[in-house]
C-alpha positions in Angstrom: -7.9 20.8 -6.9 -11.0 19.2 -8.3 -13.5 17.5 -6.0 -12.9 14.2 -7.8 -9.1 14.5 -7.2 -9.7 15.4 -3.6 -11.9 12.4 -3.1 -9.4 10.1 -4.8 -6.6 11.3 -2.6 -8.7 11.0 0.5 -9.7 7.4 -0.5 -6.1 6.4 -1.2 -4.9 7.9 2.1 -7.7 6.6 4.3 -7.6 3.1 2.9 -3.8 3.0 3.0 -3.9 4.1 6.7 -6.5 1.5 7.5 -4.4 -1.3 5.9 -1.4 0.0 7.8 -3.2 0.1 11.2 -4.7 -3.4 10.6 -1.2 -4.8 9.8 0.2 -3.1 13.0 -2.5 -4.7 15.1 -2.7 -8.0 13.3 0.7 -8.5 11.5 0.0 -12.1 10.6 -2.9 -10.9 8.5 -0.4 -9.7 5.9 1.0 -13.3 5.5 -2.5 -14.8 5.4 -3.5 -12.4 2.6 -0.4 -13.5 0.7 -0.8 -17.2 1.5 2.7 -17.6 2.8 4.1 -18.5 6.2 5.4 -15.7 8.5 8.6 -17.3 9.7 10.3 -16.4 12.9 10.5 -12.6 12.3 7.2 -12.4 10.5 5.6 -9.9 12.9 8.5 -7.5 12.6 8.5 -7.6 8.8 4.8 -7.1 8.6 5.0 -4.2 11.1 7.7 -2.6 8.9 5.3 -2.7 6.0 2.5 -1.4 8.3 4.2 1.7 9.5 5.3 2.5 6.0 1.7 2.4 4.9 0.6 4.7 7.8 3.5 7.2 7.1 2.7 7.4 3.3 -1.0 7.8 4.1 -0.2 10.6 6.6 1.9 12.4 3.9 -0.8 12.0 1.2 -3.5 13.3 3.5 -1.7 16.4 4.8 -3.1 19.9 3.8 0.2 21.2 2.4 0.1 20.6 -1.4 3.9 20.0 -1.7 3.8 17.4 1.1 0.7 15.8 -0.3 2.3 15.5 -3.8 5.4 13.9 -2.1 3.2 11.4 -0.2 1.4 10.5 -3.4 4.7 10.1 -5.3 6.2 7.9 -2.6 2.9 5.9 -2.6 3.2 5.3 -6.4 6.8 4.1 -5.9 6.2 1.7 -3.1 3.0 0.4 -4.6 4.7 -0.3 -7.9 7.6 -2.1 -6.1 5.0 -4.0 -4.1 3.2 -5.1 -7.3 6.4 -6.3 -8.9 7.6 -8.0 -5.7 4.3 -9.9 -5.4 4.4 -11.0 -9.0 8.0 -12.3 -8.5 6.9 -13.9 -5.2 4.1 -15.8 -7.0 6.8 -17.9 -8.5 8.2 -18.7 -5.1 5.2 -19.4 -2.9 2.8 -16.4 -2.9 -0.6 -18.0 -3.5 -2.6 -17.1 -6.6 -5.2 -15.5 -4.3 -2.6 -13.5 -2.6 -1.1 -12.4 -5.8 -4.4 -11.1 -7.1 -5.5 -9.6 -3.7 -2.2 -7.9 -2.7 -0.5 -7.5 -6.1 -3.7 -6.4 -7.7 -4.4 -3.8 -5.0 -0.8 -2.5 -5.3 -1.1 -2.2 -9.1 -4.5 -0.4 -8.7 -3.0 2.0 -6.1 -0.1 2.6 -8.4 -2.4 3.7 -11.2 -4.8 5.6 -9.0 -1.9 7.4 -7.3 -0.3 8.3 -10.6 -3.6 9.6 -11.8 -4.0 11.8 -8.7 -0.5 13.2 -9.3 -1.1 14.2 -12.9 -4.7 15.3 -12.7 
């Protein structure tokens, strides 16, 4: 593994874990970033997102190459679904800022994760 690829994987894993932990601790932050209301079960839904992020980060950061590749691949899948979901949600209430912030980050992570997988 090249040093650049290792740094990219570490960056993706650490930042994903940070977002996940932040959403676990402050679940309403997820909704504020999207510019939508949380609803009655908002904390639960945000925490589901949060633990997914932490689990994918842990998989991507593990030393085993097979597990790491699986973590990266799962990250690409969930990030691409997130990007599409935010784009679809922008027609139904997701703010423009939220679409750029969350959807843009998901799209960027999709591309970066795919690059880390193929490089």
